[in-house]
N, C-alpha and C positions, 0 to 999 in steps of 0.2 A: 484192396477190396472196398468198394464204395460203402459208406455208412458205418464203417468200422474204424475206430480210432486205433492207430498203431502207436503204442507207447514207445517213447524214445526217438521218434522220427518227427522231424520238423513238419508242421502242417503245410500242405501244399507240395510236399515232396514224397508223399506216400506212394503215388503211382510210380515214381522213379525207383523207390525202394522195392516195390513189388516186382518190377521187371528185372532189376539187378539180382534179386534173391533167387530167381529161376536159374541163374548161371553161376552163382557163387554163394559163399556162406552168408548167413544173416549178419554177422558182425562186419564183414567187408562191405556188404550192401548198405548197411546202416551208416558206416563211415563215409561212403561216397555220397549217399543221398543227403546226409546232413551237411556235408561240405558245400553243397550247392545252395545253401540257405540264402546267401547274399549274392549280389551281382559280382562282387570282387571274387567270391569263392568260385562261382561258375566260370569266371574269366580265367582264374588260375588253373582250374581243371582243364579248360579248353587248350590253354597254352601247353600244359604238360602232355596232353593227348597229341597235339600237333607235333611236339618234339619227339614223342615216342614213334609216331607214324613216320616221321622223317628219318629217324635212326634205323627203322626197319626197312627203309627203301621204298616206301609207298608213294 
């Protein structure tokens, strides 16, 4: 939500958190949103996602 500071979420990742929260718990959404704080964190998440998609046969 614009203009509202969300405690515990890295600044700049609040939009990600809000979208994730629609489909999962707040705790899981916060963990994922905060993991993307750095470039290396986002890269690691992308690699895990690609591996998951590959294992599912997509």
